[in-house]
C-alpha positions in Angstrom: -81.9 169.4 -40.5 -80.0 173.0 -40.9 -76.0 172.3 -41.1 -74.2 173.9 -38.3 -72.2 176.9 -38.6 -68.7 177.8 -37.9 -68.7 179.9 -34.8 -66.9 183.7 -35.3 -65.4 183.3 -32.4 -63.5 180.9 -33.7 -62.1 182.0 -36.2 -61.0 185.1 -34.0 -59.6 182.5 -31.4 -57.5 181.1 -34.6 -56.3 184.5 -35.9 -55.1 185.2 -32.6 -53.2 182.4 -32.2 -51.6 182.3 -35.6 -50.7 186.4 -35.0 -49.2 184.9 -31.6 -47.2 182.9 -33.2 -45.8 184.9 -35.7 -44.6 187.2 -33.5 -43.0 184.7 -31.4 -40.8 183.8 -34.6 -40.1 187.3 -35.3 -39.0 187.9 -31.8 -36.7 184.6 -31.5 -35.3 185.5 -35.0 -34.5 188.8 -33.4 -32.6 187.9 -31.0 -30.7 185.1 -32.4 -26.4 186.5 -32.4 -25.1 187.2 -35.3 -22.4 185.8 -36.7 -19.2 187.7 -36.6 -15.7 187.5 -37.6 -12.5 188.0 -36.1 -9.1 189.2 -37.8 -6.4 188.0 -36.0 -3.5 190.3 -36.9 0.1 189.8 -35.8 1.8 191.9 -34.0 4.4 195.1 -35.4 7.9 193.2 -34.8 9.8 195.6 -32.4 13.0 196.9 -33.1 14.3 193.4 -30.8 13.0 191.4 -33.4 15.5 193.5 -35.9 18.8 191.5 -37.0 21.5 192.7 -35.1 24.9 193.6 -36.9 27.6 191.0 -36.6 30.5 191.9 -35.4 33.9 192.1 -37.4 35.8 189.2 -37.1 39.1 190.0 -35.0 42.6 189.8 -37.4 45.5 188.3 -35.8 49.1 187.1 -36.4 50.4 184.3 -35.1 54.9 183.7 -35.0 56.8 181.6 -33.4 56.4 178.0 -31.8 53.8 176.8 -33.6 52.8 174.8 -36.8 52.2 177.1 -39.2 53.9 180.0 -38.5 53.3 183.5 -39.5 49.6 183.2 -39.5 47.5 185.8 -40.2 43.8 184.1 -38.6 40.1 185.3 -38.6 38.8 184.9 -35.3 35.4 185.8 -33.7 34.9 188.5 -30.9 35.9 187.2 -27.5 38.1 184.7 -28.3 41.2 184.2 -26.7 45.4 183.3 -27.4 44.7 179.9 -26.9 42.4 179.8 -29.2 45.5 181.4 -31.8 47.4 179.3 -31.4 44.9 176.5 -31.9 43.8 178.1 -35.3 47.9 178.2 -36.3 48.0 174.4 -36.2 49.0 174.2 -31.9 52.1 174.7 -30.3 55.5 172.5 -31.1 56.7 170.3 -28.7 59.7 172.7 -27.9 56.5 175.5 -27.6 57.3 177.5 -24.0 53.4 178.3 -23.0 54.7 178.9 -19.5 55.5 182.4 -21.2 52.3 182.7 -23.0 49.1 184.0 -21.5 47.0 181.2 -22.8 43.0 183.2 -21.0 43.9 186.5 -22.4 41.3 188.4 -24.5 42.7 188.9 -28.2 41.9 192.1 -29.3 42.3 193.3 -33.4 45.3 193.3 -34.6 47.4 191.5 -31.9 50.6 189.8 -33.3 51.0 186.7 -30.7 54.5 185.2 -30.7 55.1 181.8 -29.0 58.6 181.1 -27.8 60.7 178.3 -28.5 62.1 177.1 -25.2 66.4 176.8 -25.0 67.7 173.9 -26.1 69.9 171.6 -24.1 73.1 173.1 -23.0 71.8 176.6 -23.7 70.1 179.0 -20.8 66.9 181.5 -21.8 69.3 184.4 -21.1 68.9 186.6 -23.8 65.9 185.2 -25.6 62.6 187.5 -26.2 60.3 186.7 -24.5 57.3 189.2 -25.7 53.8 189.9 -23.9 50.6 187.8 -25.9 49.5 191.3 -27.1 52.4 193.3 -27.7 51.5 197.1 -28.2 50.2 197.9 -31.6 50.7 200.5 -33.8 48.5 203.4 -32.8 47.3 205.6 -35.2 48.1 209.1 -32.7 45.7 211.5 -35.1 42.6 208.7 -34.3 43.2 206.7 -31.5 41.1 207.4 -28.2 42.0 207.4 -25.3 41.6 203.5 -23.9 43.8 202.9 -27.5 47.1 205.7 -26.6 46.8 204.2 -23.1 48.0 201.0 -24.4 50.8 202.8 -25.6 54.4 202.1 -22.5 54.9 205.1 -20.7 51.4 207.0 -21.8 49.0 206.6 -18.4 45.3 208.2 -18.9 46.3 211.4 -18.6 48.9 211.7 -20.9 47.0 210.1 -23.5 44.5 212.6 -22.6 46.7 215.1 -23.6 47.4 213.7 -26.5 43.8 214.2 -27.4 43.3 217.5 -26.4 46.4 219.3 -28.2 45.6 217.4 -31.0 41.8 218.7 -31.0 43.2 222.5 -29.9 46.1 222.1 -32.9 45.0 219.6 -35.5 46.4 216.1 -36.8 50.3 215.4 -35.3 52.0 215.9 -38.9 54.8 213.9 -37.2 56.1 211.4 -34.6 58.4 214.0 -32.8 55.5 216.9 -32.5 54.1 214.5 -29.6 57.7 216.2 -27.8 55.2 219.5 -27.6 52.7 217.1 -25.5 52.7 217.9 -21.6 53.9 215.4 -20.3 55.8 213.9 -23.1 59.8 213.8 -23.1 63.4 212.3 -25.2 62.8 209.2 -23.4 58.9 208.4 -23.4 59.2 209.3 -27.8 61.7 206.5 -27.5 59.8 204.4 -25.9 56.4 204.6 -28.1 58.5 205.7 -31.7 58.2 202.1 -32.7 54.7 201.9 -32.1 52.8 205.3 -33.0 52.0 206.8 -36.6 50.4 209.8 -37.8 48.3 208.4 -40.8 46.0 211.5 -41.6 
C-alpha cells in the first residue's frame, strides 16, 4: 500500500497563516504607544519673589518722666509715641501722659519729651509742654517740600519758594540768606532759626 502524500494545498495554507500571524504581530508592535519622558521645569522667580529691602529703623530720643530718660532708641518703622515710651522703660508714676499724644506715629529723628505732673502745691504755669514730635533740624540745602513744611510758620507755598531759590542760586551759605526768599521775613526767620541748618 502506498503512503499518502501531504497535499500541497495544506502547505500553502500553513504558509499563509504564518505570514498573517507575522503581519499581525508587526502591526501590534507598531501601534504600541511609545514611552515618553516628562521633564518638569520649575518656574523662574519673578520680581515679587525677590526679597524686598527692609526699611532702616527709626532713631528716636526719649527724655523726661520715663524710667530711662535720655534714651536713644532704634524702633521699627510704623512705631508710635507709646512704643517709644515703653522702650524707654515706661513712664514714671508722676508722668503727665495727658500732655503726650501716645498714638502719634514716629518719624526718624523725633525727640519725645514726657513732662512730669506738677508737685503738690505747684501749678503747671510755666511748665514747658512740647509736642511729642517737635520740629527736627532740617537741612535747607537738601530738605524736601514736606520736610520744609514741618517748620513753624512755613507752609507749602513758602517751602516751594525755598526750593526754587535753592535751585536758582545754589546751596544756602547761611541761615540768614533765607531772608532773600519770598515770603520769609525777620519774624519767620527767628521762628525757624533753631530748627534749620545749612549743611552742604
